[in-house]
Each structure stands twice: as C-alpha cells, then as structure tokens.
C-alpha positions in Angstrom: 76.8 -10.1 -273.8 77.2 -6.2 -273.6 78.7 -5.2 -270.6 75.9 -3.0 -269.6 73.5 -6.1 -269.9 75.7 -8.0 -268.0 76.1 -5.9 -265.1 72.2 -5.7 -264.6 72.3 -9.3 -265.0 74.6 -9.8 -262.3 72.8 -7.5 -259.8 69.8 -9.2 -260.5 71.7 -12.5 -259.7 72.5 -10.9 -256.3 68.9 -10.3 -255.5 69.1 -6.6 -256.4 65.4 -5.4 -257.1 65.9 -1.7 -256.8 68.7 1.0 -257.4 69.0 4.5 -257.0 70.5 7.0 -259.5 71.0 9.7 -261.8 71.6 9.5 -265.6 74.9 11.2 -267.2 76.8 10.7 -270.3 79.0 7.8 -269.3 76.2 5.8 -267.6 73.7 6.5 -270.4 74.3 3.2 -271.9 73.6 1.4 -268.5 70.2 3.3 -268.4 69.2 2.1 -272.2 69.4 -1.7 -270.6 67.5 -0.8 -267.5 64.1 -0.7 -269.8 64.7 -4.5 -270.2 65.7 -5.0 -266.6 63.7 -6.7 -263.6 65.4 -4.0 -261.3 63.5 -0.8 -260.5 65.4 2.2 -260.7 64.4 5.0 -258.5 65.2 8.5 -260.3 66.6 11.2 -257.8 67.1 14.9 -258.2 70.7 14.8 -257.1 73.4 11.9 -256.7 73.7 12.6 -253.0 70.3 11.4 -252.7 70.8 8.4 -254.5 73.7 7.7 -251.9 71.5 8.6 -248.8 68.4 6.5 -250.5 70.6 3.4 -250.9 71.9 3.8 -247.4 68.4 4.1 -246.1 67.3 1.0 -248.4 70.1 -1.0 -246.8 69.4 -0.1 -243.2 65.4 -1.0 -243.6 66.0 -4.1 -245.6 69.2 -5.6 -244.3 70.7 -6.3 -247.7 73.1 -3.7 -249.7 71.6 -0.6 -251.1 72.9 0.2 -254.9 73.2 3.8 -256.2 74.6 4.6 -259.7 76.1 8.0 -260.9 77.9 9.2 -263.8 81.5 10.2 -263.8 82.8 13.5 -262.9 80.6 15.5 -260.8 78.3 12.6 -260.7 80.7 10.3 -258.6 81.8 13.5 -256.4 78.3 14.2 -255.5 78.0 10.6 -254.0 80.5 11.0 -251.4 78.6 12.5 -248.5 76.3 9.7 -248.6 78.9 7.1 -249.1 81.0 8.7 -246.0 77.9 8.3 -244.1 77.4 4.4 -244.9 80.9 3.9 -244.1 81.0 5.4 -240.8 77.7 3.7 -239.6 78.6 0.3 -241.2 76.2 0.1 -243.8 76.4 -2.3 -246.8 76.1 -0.4 -250.1 77.5 -0.5 -253.8 78.1 2.7 -255.3 78.5 2.2 -259.0 80.0 5.1 -261.2 80.5 5.7 -264.9 84.0 6.6 -265.8 85.4 7.8 -269.2 87.1 5.5 -271.4 90.0 3.5 -270.4 92.2 5.0 -273.2 91.1 8.7 -271.8 91.9 7.8 -268.1 94.7 10.4 -266.8 94.3 12.8 -269.8 92.1 15.4 -268.1 89.0 14.2 -270.5 85.4 15.6 -270.2 83.9 15.0 -266.6 87.0 12.8 -265.6 87.5 12.4 -261.8 89.6 10.0 -260.5 86.8 8.5 -258.4 88.5 5.4 -257.6 91.2 7.2 -255.7 88.9 9.7 -254.2 86.6 7.3 -252.6 89.1 5.0 -251.4 89.1 6.4 -247.9 85.4 5.9 -247.4 85.0 2.9 -248.7 85.8 -0.9 -247.5 87.5 -1.7 -251.3 87.3 -0.3 -254.7 87.2 -2.0 -258.2 87.9 -0.2 -261.6 86.7 -2.6 -264.5 89.6 -2.4 -267.0 88.5 -5.4 -268.8 84.8 -6.3 -269.2 85.6 -10.0 -268.7 86.7 -9.1 -265.0 83.0 -7.5 -264.6 81.5 -10.4 -263.2 84.1 -11.0 -260.9 84.0 -7.5 -259.6 80.6 -7.2 -258.9 80.2 -10.7 -257.2 83.1 -9.8 -255.0 82.3 -6.4 -254.3 78.7 -7.5 -253.2 80.4 -10.2 -250.7 83.0 -7.4 -249.4 80.1 -4.9 -248.6 78.5 -7.5 -246.4 81.6 -9.7 -244.8 82.8 -8.6 -241.3 82.2 -5.1 -240.5 79.7 -4.2 -243.2 80.3 -0.9 -245.6 80.2 0.6 -248.9 82.0 -0.8 -252.0 82.7 0.9 -255.1 82.8 -0.3 -258.7 84.4 2.4 -261.3 82.8 1.4 -264.7 84.7 2.9 -268.0 82.5 3.4 -270.6 84.3 1.4 -273.3 84.4 -1.6 -271.3 80.5 -1.2 -270.5 79.9 -1.0 -274.3 82.1 -3.9 -274.8 81.1 -7.6 -275.3 81.7 -9.8 -272.4 82.2 -13.4 -272.9 79.3 -15.0 -271.3 81.6 -17.9 -270.1 82.3 -15.5 -267.1 78.8 -14.9 -265.8 78.6 -18.2 -264.3 81.8 -18.3 -262.6 81.8 -18.4 -259.0 84.1 -15.8 -257.4 84.0 -14.0 -254.0 85.8 -14.3 -250.7 84.4 -16.6 -247.8 83.0 -15.3 -245.0 85.4 -15.5 -242.2 83.9 -18.0 -239.4 83.0 -16.7 -236.2 85.5 -17.1 -233.4 83.6 -18.4 -230.1 86.8 -19.3 -228.4 86.5 -16.5 -226.0 82.7 -17.1 -225.0 83.5 -19.3 -222.0 85.7 -16.7 -220.5 83.3 -13.9 -221.2 80.3 -15.9 -219.3 82.8 -16.1 -216.2 83.9 -12.5 -216.3 80.2 -11.7 -216.3 79.2 -13.7 -213.5 81.9 -12.1 -211.7 81.2 -8.7 -212.2 79.9 -6.7 -209.4 78.4 -3.8 -211.3 78.0 -5.0 -215.0 76.8 -2.4 -217.5 75.7 -3.4 -220.9 76.9 -1.2 -224.1 74.8 -1.7 -227.2 76.1 -0.6 -230.6 74.4 -0.8 -234.0 75.6 -4.1 -234.7 72.7 -5.3 -232.4 69.7 -3.9 -234.3 68.6 -7.4 -235.4 69.1 -8.7 -232.0 66.7 -6.5 -229.8 65.0 -9.5 -228.0 68.2 -11.1 -227.2 69.6 -7.9 -225.9 66.7 -7.2 -223.9 66.3 -10.8 -222.5 70.3 -10.5 -221.5 69.7 -7.2 -219.8 67.0 -8.6 -217.7 68.8 -11.8 -216.8 71.6 -9.4 -215.5 69.3 -6.7 -214.3 72.0 -4.6 -215.7 71.6 -1.0 -216.9 72.3 -0.6 -220.4 73.7 2.4 -222.5 73.7 2.5 -226.2 75.9 4.2 -228.8 74.0 6.7 -231.2 73.6 3.8 -233.6 72.4 1.3 -231.0 69.4 3.7 -229.7 66.1 1.9 -230.3 67.7 -1.8 -229.8 66.7 -1.6 -226.2 63.1 0.1 -225.5 62.8 3.1 -223.8 60.3 1.5 -221.5 62.9 -0.6 -220.1 63.6 0.7 -216.5 67.3 0.7 -216.5 67.9 1.8 -220.3 70.4 5.0 -219.5 69.9 6.0 -223.1 72.8 7.1 -225.4 76.3 8.4 -224.3 78.8 10.6 -226.1 78.7 14.0 -226.7 75.0 14.1 -227.6 73.8 11.5 -225.2 72.7 11.6 -221.7 74.6 12.6 -218.5 73.6 9.6 -216.6 74.8 7.4 -219.3 
C-alpha cells in the first residue's frame, strides 16, 4: 500500500473523521488520496488556522485534533497553534510534509528542520525515515497525545517515503505505549487532610472540564470557596455562591 494511502487508513482506524490543512508541494500526494478517504478535510486559508482549528476541535470533542501542512513555511506557520495546544494540554496530531530523505540537511527547496523546531512545544516527535515505520509512529503518536497530560505530537513525513510502498503486514501490528495506571495510594491521606482543614479552598484547573458535576458536589459538601485557573473557568458555575473566579494576573483580587 502506498504510504499516503496507508497514512489516511491509519488515521481512520484511530477514529479520525476530520482534519484541517492547507496543501503544498510535499503533501500533494496525501491530498490526492483524500478524495477516496472517509476523512473530511477542512481547507483553511493559512496553516496557523489549521492548528487553531485542530485545537478547538479537540477541546470540543475530547479527541485529538489533526492538522496537516506542507514542508518549510507550511510547518513553521503551525507553530503558534501547536504552542497553544501544548500550553493548554490539548491533544493534537500535527502532520508536516518534508523533503525527501536524500535531501535532508542540504538546504533543499522549502526545507526546514521541523522535527527540531517543534520539539520544545510538543510531547513527542517522529520523522518517518522508513515507510514501514509509519504505522508504528502514527499509532504511538495518537496514544502519546492522550496519555498522562495531553498535548500535541508531531509527525514529519518525507515525501519520498510517503510515495513509497508500505508492506501491509505492518498495518495491523499493535504498537503504542500502555497508559500508566492511576495511582490512588494517597487518596485516604488526602481525605483525612481535607477533613482536618479549617478553611479549605478548592483550586480548579482545566483538567476538571469533564467533571463539572463532581466538582460542584465536592464544593457544596465542604461549603468551600472555589478558585479557578484561566483554563478552569466554566467548570464551576458563576451562580455558585462561593465561586471566587479566576486567579492570577488576569484574575480577580478576591481569588
């Protein structure tokens, strides 16, 4: 199976139904395959929009957003959106085209070392130097983006590898890291400390966005005031009488 087709099939297997991107030379072969894919492609007017849209999609859906850009300026235009997702712990899969493996490091047309450039603002990076590693890299990237603290993962796709034939044997191989089991060993101590607290205050962060009801019940059972981070705004309703609002530079003085 051609690498470009395998890429889209692998994304479909992960449940991807929408991706955001802008075409360019090194990813044109991927776009050719999108015609026959079940994935809906949203054409943006600038790659930065693709990254921000993927970020918003992930926040709204709870599953990683996917963005696609070409090599060089396409990859560099993704940076702001990827950095946003990294700062706010949003799962994302950022796919970038790349010059052929034989041209890496030679200053080829639209060559930028996106692998190194994105390393500080992603959880992990992959560069597919062998098309038979594509399945491993996509499956593991998908898992890494959601394991532990969520965040963006980058996969760099050299055009010669994407145009190569991938052995279909690797399509069904199981890869990926196993999620780390939750450690609840300190739960009993936490309960005792909360019971013993004379003036407990609850600080709610963005990690609680899917537990609004539980946070509200917890706050009411303690009759405790609630502060939020900027990412935690909205977890506790403003109508809750002890909602002190966000803290920090842009927060409320009371909080």
